[in-house]
C-alpha positions, 0 to 999 in steps of 0.5 A: 587764350589765357590772360598771359597770352599775347594779343596777336593784333597788338603784337603785330602792331608792336612788331610793325612799329619796331620794324619801321623804327629799325628801318629808320635807324638803318637809313640814318646809319647808311646816310652817316656812312655815306658822308663825304670824307673830311679833307684833313687826314686827322679828321679822316682817321677819326671818321674811319673809327666812327665808320667802323662802329657805324657799320657794326651798328648797322649789322646789329640793326639788320639782324634786328630787322630780320628777326622782327620780319620773321616774327611777323611772318610767324604771325601770318602763318599762325605759328607765332609763340611756338619755338622754331627749334623744339616746337613748344610754346614760348612763354608769354612773359618772354614774348612780352619782353621780346616779341620777336623771340623765336626760341623758348627759353631752354632752347635759347639757353642751349643755343648761347 
């Protein structure tokens, strides 16, 4: 392992911490979405707009949770750091910035 290669144990801990934080955020969003609507029609309209934003946030958080869980699975399988598309190694700098990254920078750029 080079000095730039990720420390798998530290990465697993970082991902598990991130997962816990994301799950907590999702729980808070779900709680906010389940609040009883206000009786005032004008307030209900505002709450509906807020709920749409919260639903969008929930979808983003759910996608992040999936990415983090998949990264933990790759650690468990021993394939962490390999691009799931081309099989090349993902750069250590990319994994440091985005430990859940599943694609090398070339494949990520081609997918965009």
